[in-house]
KEKELUM-237198 format. One record per residue (C-alpha): x, y, z; residue in one letter. Coordinates in steps of 0.05 Angstrom, whole numbers, padded with zeros to 5 digits, always signed. Last residue first. Layout:
XYZa/...
% end
This chain:
-00170+00656-00309x/-00171+00614-00256x/-00105+00582-00264x/-00070+00647-00284x/-00085+00680-00214x/-00066+00612-00179x/+00007+00622-00211x/+00015+00697-00207x/-00013+00685-00125x/+00043+00640-00129x/+00096+00673-00156x/+00095+00737-00128x/+00080+00703-00049x/+00154+00658-00075x/+00186+00731-00095x/+00178+00768-00036x/+00194+00712+00017x/+00258+00701-00023x/+00290+00759-00057x/+00238+00810-00026x/+00239+00794+00049x/+00301+00747+00042x/+00336+00806+00009x/+00310+00850+00059x/+00328+00834+00110x/+00402+00816+00102x/+00403+00898+00081x/+00420+00909+00007x/+00457+00973-00012x/+00528+00945-00001x/+00564+00942-00075x/+00562+00862-00069x/+00489+00865-00044x/+00467+00917-00105x/+00490+00859-00150x/+00455+00805-00123x/+00396+00844-00109x/+00397+00853-00183x/+00417+00787-00207x/+00358+00754-00157x/+00305+00809-00178x/+00329+00787-00259x/+00327+00716-00243x/+00247+00711-00207x/+00218+00758-00255x/+00233+00714-00305x/+00219+00650-00281x/+00147+00675-00261x/+00138+00716-00328x/+00158+00646-00371x/+00120+00602-00324x/+00067+00645-00342x/+00064+00641-00401x/+00067+00567-00398x/+00010+00565-00364x/-00031+00622-00418x/-00001+00572-00473x/-00028+00510-00435x/-00094+00542-00419x/-00118+00562-00492x/-00091+00501-00516x/-00139+00469-00467x/-00195+00504-00474x/-00189+00488-00557x/-00178+00423-00532x/-00246+00438-00492x/-00292+00444-00551x/-00287+00378-00580x/-00332+00358-00516x/-00346+00278-00504x/-00336+00299-00438x/-00283+00273-00379x/-00227+00290-00442x/-00175+00249-00427x/-00090+00276-00452x/-00039+00235-00457x/-00072+00177-00485x/-00049+00107-00470x/-00089+00084-00415x/-00150+00116-00447x/-00140+00093-00519x/-00138+00013-00476x/-00203+00030-00439x/-00246+00045-00500x/-00263+00127-00511x/-00336+00142-00516x/-00336+00181-00450x/-00266+00193-00449x/-00252+00222-00512x/-00184+00214-00517x/-00122+00262-00530x/-00048+00241-00540x/+00009+00294-00543x/+00069+00284-00579x/+00036+00230-00629x/+00066+00162-00632x/+00025+00138-00569x/-00043+00168-00590x/-00025+00140-00660x/-00018+00065-00636x/-00079+00080-00596x/-00128+00101-00646x/-00153+00015-00661x/-00179+00011-00590x/-00232+00076-00611x/-00226+00147-00579x/-00190+00187-00622x/-00153+00264-00610x/-00073+00255-00642x/-00027+00319-00623x/+00031+00338-00664x/+00087+00388-00645x/+00125+00403-00708x/+00140+00406-00776x/+00183+00340-00768x/+00132+00309-00723x/+00086+00304-00800x/+00117+00238-00817x/+00121+00213-00751x/+00043+00225-00748x/+00029+00202-00820x/+00061+00130-00811x/+00028+00121-00746x/-00041+00141-00777x/-00023+00089-00830x/-00002+00036-00769x/-00075+00031-00748x/-00092+00024-00817x/-00124+00085-00867x/-00179+00075-00912x/-00186+00154-00918x/-00139+00222-00907x/-00160+00288-00897x/-00140+00361-00907x/-00191+00414-00914x/-00228+00409-00858x/-00285+00450-00843x/-00322+00391-00804x/-00377+00390-00852x/-00320+00384-00908x/-00287+00330-00871x/-00357+00292-00864x/-00368+00291-00932x/-00304+00276-00957x/-00280+00216-00902x/-00356+00188-00925x/-00337+00188-00999x/-00266+00155-00991x/-00279+00098-00944x/-00276+00097-00880x/-00201+00079-00846x/-00199+00150-00826x/-00153+00195-00813x/-00183+00277-00812x/-00127+00334-00819x/-00117+00405-00770x/-00071+00448-00777x/-00062+00501-00726x/-00054+00575-00741x/-00089+00605-00668x/-00156+00630-00722x/-00145+00548-00758x/-00148+00519-00682x/-00220+00564-00678x/-00248+00552-00740x/-00242+00475-00731x/-00277+00479-00672x/-00325+00516-00693x/-00344+00457-00755x/-00328+00412-00698x/-00393+00431-00642x/-00439+00408-00681x/-00420+00337-00680x/-00430+00305-00746x/-00487+00247-00748x/-00473+00175-00768x/-00497+00128-00827x/-00505+00058-00835x/-00499+00018-00899x/-00500-00070-00886x/-00478-00099-00955x/-00495-00179-00958x/-00469-00248-00987x/-00392-00229-01005x/-00358-00298-01037x/-00361-00362-01028x/-00332-00383-00957x/-00381-00324-00924x/-00381-00247-00929x/-00405-00188-00898x/-00399-00120-00922x/-00378-00051-00883x/-00417+00014-00909x/-00411+00082-00880x/-00453+00125-00907x/-00467+00136-00981x/-00407+00128-01021x/-00423+00078-01068x/-00351+00034-01041x/-00309-00005-01076x/-00292-00073-01061x/-00206-00108-01045x/-00253-00145-00994x/-00213-00108-00926x/-00224-00048-00972x/-00301-00063-00970x/-00291-00047-00887x/-00314-00108-00847x/-00354-00178-00836x/-00323-00241-00851x/-00357-00313-00849x/-00332-00382-00839x/-00379-00433-00841x/-00398-00499-00792x/-00451-00469-00759x/-00424-00399-00746x/-00340-00387-00759x/-00304-00326-00749x/-00287-00262-00783x/-00279-00194-00748x/-00265-00126-00780x/-00208-00076-00812x/-00171-00037-00764x/-00132-00101-00745x/-00169-00166-00766x/-00203-00196-00712x/-00214-00268-00704x/-00266-00317-00668x/-00258-00387-00684x/-00326-00410-00654x/-00386-00346-00655x/-00449-00376-00623x/-00505-00347-00658x/-00562-00297-00651x/-00623-00288-00608x/-00665-00244-00645x/-00673-00162-00640x/-00609-00135-00703x/-00610-00073-00706x/-00574-00056-00642x/-00527-00106-00661x/-00507-00069-00725x/-00500-00012-00685x/-00457-00028-00630x/-00408-00062-00676x/-00409+00008-00717x/-00395+00042-00654x/-00337-00015-00627x/-00359-00046-00565x/-00332-00115-00608x/-00354-00185-00576x/-00421-00192-00612x/-00403-00163-00680x/-00397-00243-00707x/-00461-00253-00678x/-00485-00179-00692x/-00472-00196-00769x/-00499-00266-00778x/-00571-00249-00760x/-00563-00183-00794x/-00544-00211-00859x/-00605-00260-00847x/-00654-00219-00826x/-00630-00167-00887x/-00639-00231-00942x/-00695-00207-00981x/-00663-00138-00976x/-00596-00154-01017x/-00567-00112-00985x/-00591-00084-00926x/-00596-00002-00908x/-00592+00052-00862x/-00565+00017-00800x/-00556+00070-00736x/-00485+00098-00708x/-00488+00137-00656x/-00402+00154-00659x/-00423+00231-00659x/-00376+00251-00704x/-00321+00289-00703x/-00294+00243-00654x/-00330+00179-00646x/-00316+00153-00710x/-00263+00209-00750x/-00201+00206-00728x/-00175+00280-00713x/-00098+00306-00720x/-00078+00364-00699x/-00031+00407-00721x/+00011+00464-00687x/+00013+00443-00617x/+00062+00496-00580x/+00019+00506-00511x/-00001+00424-00515x/+00070+00400-00510x/+00080+00444-00435x/+00012+00408-00416x/+00049+00345-00430x/+00105+00353-00393x/+00054+00377-00340x/+00032+00302-00330x/-00027+00259-00349x/-00076+00317-00359x/-00149+00306-00342x/-00197+00355-00372x/-00266+00353-00355x/-00260+00440-00332x/-00235+00425-00260x/-00188+00379-00289x/-00157+00439-00329x/-00162+00490-00282x/-00118+00427-00237x/-00062+00418-00295x/-00057+00492-00288x/-00042+00501-00221x/+00004+00447-00227x/+00042+00476-00284x/+00041+00535-00251x/+00078+00527-00177x/+00131+00466-00226x/+00151+00528-00259x/+00169+00589-00215x/+00182+00535-00151x/+00249+00525-00167x/+00263+00597-00176x/+00226+00625-00108x/+00269+00571-00079x/+00342+00585-00105x/+00374+00619-00040x/+00444+00653-00081x/+00398+00708-00039x/+00418+00689+00022x/+00483+00675+00005x/+00488+00752-00023x/+00471+00778+00045x/+00519+00741+00078x/+00573+00761+00034x/+00547+00839+00052x/+00558+00824+00121x/+00630+00790+00125x/+00646+00858+00067x/+00631+00899+00131x/+00657+00866+00189x/+00721+00850+00154x/+00730+00930+00137x/+00783+00939+00073x/+00859+00910+00079x/+00857+00884+00003x/+00863+00814+00037x/+00795+00842+00077x/+00769+00858+00000x/+00786+00789-00031x/+00757+00738+00020x/+00688+00766+00032x/+00665+00778-00037x/+00704+00726-00060x/+00660+00679-00010x/+00606+00702-00035x/+00615+00695-00106x/+00632+00616-00089x/+00564+00622-00053x/+00546+00642-00121x/+00558+00590-00166x/+00548+00540-00116x/+00467+00566-00129x/+00463+00574-00196x/+00494+00516-00214x/+00441+00456-00186x/+00387+00530-00207x/+00403+00514-00268x/+00389+00434-00270x/+00326+00448-00232x/+00302+00504-00277x/+00313+00462-00347x/+00284+00406-00307x/+00214+00442-00293x/+00230+00468-00369x/+00223+00406-00393x/+00165+00383-00366x/+00149+00328-00305x/+00117+00274-00299x/+00115+00251-00231x/+00069+00307-00205x/+00009+00286-00247x/+00016+00216-00218x/-00043+00244-00166x/-00082+00287-00204x/-00084+00237-00263x/-00107+00179-00207x/-00170+00224-00181x/-00193+00234-00250x/-00190+00174-00260x/-00228+00161-00208x/-00274+00215-00219x/-00284+00173-00289x/-00301+00108-00252x/-00255+00049-00258x/-00239+00024-00181x/-00306+00038-00169x/-00334-00004-00209x/-00359+00023-00274x/-00425+00006-00322x/-00470+00021-00256x/-00542+00008-00287x/-00578+00076-00249x/-00650+00082-00217x/-00661+00165-00204x/-00711+00202-00158x/-00717+00272-00174x/-00685+00330-00144x/-00604+00359-00150x/-00581+00288-00154x/-00502+00318-00154x/-00443+00293-00189x/-00386+00243-00157x/-00399+00194-00200x/-00412+00199-00270x/-00484+00196-00303x/-00510+00162-00383x/-00570+00171-00403x/-00605+00120-00422x/-00669+00140-00375x/-00670+00221-00370x/-00623+00265-00349x/-00631+00340-00351x/-00560+00384-00338x/-00532+00423-00277x/-00512+00497-00314x/-00439+00500-00299x/-00416+00452-00342x/-00330+00435-00315x/-00357+00363-00334x/-00337+00327-00260x/-00342+00375-00219x/-00399+00422-00255x/-00436+00367-00274x/-00490+00378-00226x/-00556+00340-00254x/-00622+00360-00263x/-00677+00290-00258x/-00713+00233-00293x/-00734+00166-00277x/-00715+00097-00300x/-00654+00060-00329x/-00609+00115-00322x/-00538+00088-00345x/-00482+00095-00300x/-00416+00114-00265x/-00412+00110-00182x/-00441+00136-00117x/-00487+00201-00150x/-00490+00257-00093x/-00552+00259-00059x/-00598+00314-00063x/-00656+00281-00099x/-00648+00207-00084x/-00609+00162-00125x/-00612+00078-00135x/-00566+00028-00156x/-00581-00027-00195x/-00524-00082-00219x/-00490-00092-00282x/-00422-00075-00264x/-00417-00093-00187x/-00421-00059-00119x/-00385-00070-00064x/-00328-00020-00073x/-00381+00031-00063x/-00396+00006+00007x/-00473-00028+00007x/-00542-00010+00031x/-00595-00052+00014x/-00658-00032-00029x/-00718-00078-00040x/-00750-00106-00108x/-00704-00166-00107x/-00640-00131-00102x/-00634-00055-00108x/-00570-00025-00084x/-00568+00033-00046x/-00488+00052-00055x/-00438+00073-00005x/-00368+00118+00009x/-00400+00182-00030x/-00349+00209-00079x/-00338+00286-00076x/-00296+00279-00010x/-00243+00233-00054x/-00245+00301-00105x/-00229+00343-00051x/-00170+00306-00021x/-00142+00305-00091x/-00141+00382-00089x/-00107+00382-00030x/-00060+00347-00063x/-00051+00380-00123x/-00046+00440-00083x/+00007+00413-00036x/+00075+00438-00063x/+00032+00519-00063x/+00028+00510+00012x/+00095+00481+00021x/+00130+00544-00017x/+00076+00590+00030x/+00104+00567+00089x/+00181+00561+00077x/+00167+00626+00048x/+00156+00647+00119x/+00202+00602+00149x/+00245+00649+00117x/+00218+00712+00129x/+00220+00686+00213x/+00300+00669+00201x/+00316+00736+00165x/+00280+00777+00221x/+00304+00739+00285x/+00387+00751+00251x/+00362+00827+00227x/+00343+00840+00305x/+00396+00808+00334x/+00450+00835+00294x/+00509+00832+00334x/+00560+00807+00288x/+00554+00737+00308x/+00492+00733+00307x/+00483+00758+00239x/+00534+00709+00217x/+00497+00655+00254x/+00435+00665+00217x/+00467+00673+00146x/+00504+00607+00158x/+00441+00580+00175x/+00409+00609+00110x/+00447+00574+00069x/+00456+00502+00102x/+00381+00507+00103x/+00382+00527+00023x/+00424+00456+00021x/+00494+00447+00022x/+00516+00373+00005x/+00554+00323+00043x/+00494+00279+00070x/+00519+00291+00145x/+00519+00370+00107x/+00443+00365+00090x/+00419+00346+00156x/+00455+00395+00193x/+00423+00448+00157x/+00349+00410+00154x/+00359+00417+00236x/+00384+00484+00225x/+00318+00497+00189x/+00270+00466+00227x/+00300+00490+00280x/+00294+00556+00257x/+00230+00594+00273x/+00225+00570+00348x/+00306+00587+00362x/+00312+00648+00322x/+00234+00676+00353x/+00264+00661+00423x/+00331+00698+00404x/+00295+00750+00382x/+00253+00746+00443x/+00321+00742+00495x/+00357+00798+00456x/+00312+00858+00476x/+00327+00852+00544x/+00369+00904+00556x/+00303+00955+00540x/+00324+01011+00498x/+00251+01025+00479x/+00261+01013+00413x/+00300+00937+00420x/+00234+00923+00463x/+00191+00937+00408x/+00245+00895+00363x/+00235+00838+00417x/+00168+00838+00414x/+00152+00838+00345x/+00201+00786+00328x/+00170+00738+00387x/+00096+00751+00357x/+00133+00738+00293x/+00161+00674+00321x/+00087+00646+00350x/+00048+00667+00292x/+00102+00622+00246x/+00098+00572+00294x/+00027+00565+00301x/+00015+00574+00222x/+00064+00495+00222x/+00106+00479+00168x/+00093+00416+00155x/+00163+00375+00121x/+00124+00350+00073x/+00134+00403+00012x/+00202+00411+00035x/+00232+00344+00043x/+00197+00331-00025x/+00225+00398-00053x/+00295+00396-00033x/+00325+00444-00065x/+00265+00494-00053x/+00271+00464+00024x/
% end
């Protein structure tokens, strides 16, 4: 059970067994009160029906040389029967089975959430080929294929709308409760619901790489990444249980040696054995963590493990990348200098950027409508730009810092150079996210420091930081500079880093918690990050901090009440004030039920 979680969660506790054993228990107690001499039969049957899996687990643990919770309960039940307390033996067994049933319910919650997510995903898609529709398995649909989605159907794959408009319910993926109007050029996600219009969608991610697939995989893997508190509780339980067992033996042995009533003190020792069951204590943390992560996933926040949910509760510094994180990341070319060579400069720049997916590269490629040139000897200059040979000449495009040049402070600037020197300047503009100032204000109210780290030049960095309400910023940084800053700030407390690009991946990995923007984020950033925001909404960060802090408060309440009740029952059992059935009802079933309900309620707030 609690101490052997993997066995407990998959032992298949049956509601039918619970109902049958409860009926036998009720019948036996009724017959006992009516002075029927046959009352022992239904009570022993209740023990056999509900206790079969418990006794089998006890035998298995003994065979492996360890004392499991099932073993403790088996000793208590056998002891009660030998003492002639048949009703109590049956009541203890049925209540313990109920506790296992509740614990299994809690343990399988993440599995049920995965199953519900899988049901969102259609098995087939209508693919348009040569003007005709054909049905295909979603696993056979490739990136670039065009699919048709009618009103009322679920969208089978991630993609960009190329024809049609509709309202789309994205609540399952992004947590948005109100349907969003979508049209040509807008992105849609697998598993969301097309409410009315007809849509033609160009697929951008295969079935294995959709946002929904990432959600499913994250929920599945999150149970493997346990928090520090979960590990501590398991270590505590491994000491707590044998310590109480020793105390139970002493509780029986010492009074008997001193000449007290053996039956009375053996009974008290059995009660203490039951109280030593650490089931409620063991689930007090993981149930709350699973509830918190499941709740986060429902809001479009994917947390890769409970350890990161725990760390988010103690974050006191959040670093933000600029492009695509604090800003929309949708650059547009404002000017090309010198103007008389603008066509040539854009052609060479677009050719060099043809292999890059950075927002600046996308803007440059979008600004040039002609044919690009073939690029040989392509090379990326980490965090600064790219270079390559075009028609026998070497060209380099990148930030002014790459060429040891300054910036005029007007927008984001990239320079283009050939073998003879700088030949042109491209100035681009980006827009600050509307939510950025609100998020910085909320984080400040929580006592969390914020900082912007960017590879852009001082002028643009100052303008964006001021607009977002960030006092502290660093400009002109390489990826390794961001890592250095994070390492320096780690001495002050827990640091989170928010980014979206390939050049943010080292910083995301170095931070205590790396947070990637899901829609715009590069595959490297998404893989490296510990948390992914499905929707590029900065306000989800504030929600995540609130949720993580509430989850940790729930964990503390669960463990605090569990330990207090257990220790109180232990003391009162030695004094003879706690019967065996109450030890199970309050110390096991009651506490397990409290932990589960409290955790589920906290996740839904």
